[in-house]
C-alpha positions in Angstrom: 7.5 -9.9 -18.0 9.6 -7.1 -16.5 7.0 -4.6 -17.9 4.4 -6.2 -15.7 6.6 -5.8 -12.6 7.1 -2.1 -13.5 3.4 -1.6 -14.0 2.6 -3.2 -10.7 5.1 -1.1 -8.8 4.0 2.0 -10.7 0.3 1.5 -9.7 1.3 0.9 -6.1 3.5 4.0 -6.1 0.8 6.2 -7.6 -1.8 4.8 -5.1 0.6 5.6 -2.3 1.2 9.2 -3.5 -2.6 9.6 -3.9 -3.0 8.4 -0.3 -0.5 10.9 0.9 -2.3 13.7 -0.9 -5.8 12.7 0.2 -4.8 11.7 3.7 -5.8 14.8 5.6 -9.2 14.9 3.9 -9.9 11.1 4.2 -8.5 10.2 7.6 -12.0 10.6 9.2 -14.3 10.4 6.2 -12.8 7.3 4.4 -10.2 5.7 6.7 -10.2 2.3 5.1 -9.9 3.6 1.6 -7.0 5.7 2.8 -5.4 2.6 4.2 -5.9 0.8 0.9 -4.1 3.6 -0.9 -1.2 4.0 1.6 -0.8 2.2 4.8 2.2 4.0 6.2 2.8 4.4 9.9 1.1 7.8 10.0 -2.1 6.7 8.3 -2.2 3.5 10.4 -2.0 5.5 13.6 -4.5 8.2 12.5 -7.2 5.7 11.4 -7.2 3.5 14.5 -9.9 5.5 16.4 -12.3 5.6 13.5 -12.3 2.0 12.4 -13.0 -1.5 13.7 -9.9 -3.4 14.4 -10.4 -6.4 12.0 -10.8 -4.4 8.7 -8.1 -2.0 9.9 -5.7 -4.9 10.5 -6.5 -6.8 7.3 -6.4 -3.8 5.0 -3.3 -2.4 6.6 -1.4 -5.7 6.5 -2.3 -6.5 2.9 -1.4 -3.0 1.7 1.9 -3.1 3.6 2.8 -6.4 2.1 1.5 -5.7 -1.4 4.8 -4.7 -2.9 6.8 -7.6 -1.4 5.8 -10.3 -3.9 6.6 -8.0 -6.8 10.1 -7.3 -5.5 10.5 -11.1 -4.9 9.6 -11.8 -8.5 11.9 -9.2 -9.8 14.8 -10.8 -7.9 13.8 -14.2 -9.0 13.5 -13.1 -12.6 17.0 -11.5 -12.7 18.7 -13.7 -10.2 22.5 -13.4 -10.5 22.3 -10.9 -13.4 21.0 -8.3 -11.0 
C-alpha cells in the first residue's frame, strides 16, 4: 500500500514540474491544461484573463487539493509509527 502512495505523489510531482516547464508556452494556448498540471499561485494568476471562471475555479481547486488525500492516507496508515 505505501507504494501506491509513493506512486501517486510521484505522478503529481512530475505533473507539477511539467507544468512549471511548460507554463510560459501554455499560459495562453492551453491555460486549463496548465492548471491541471500545476495550479500554483503564479499559474492561477496568469490564467485568469484567458479562461472562464467556473472551469478555472474547479480545475484550480481540484488540483490544489489533489495531494491532500494522499498525505492524509499516509498519516492514517503509519499513525503513531510515523
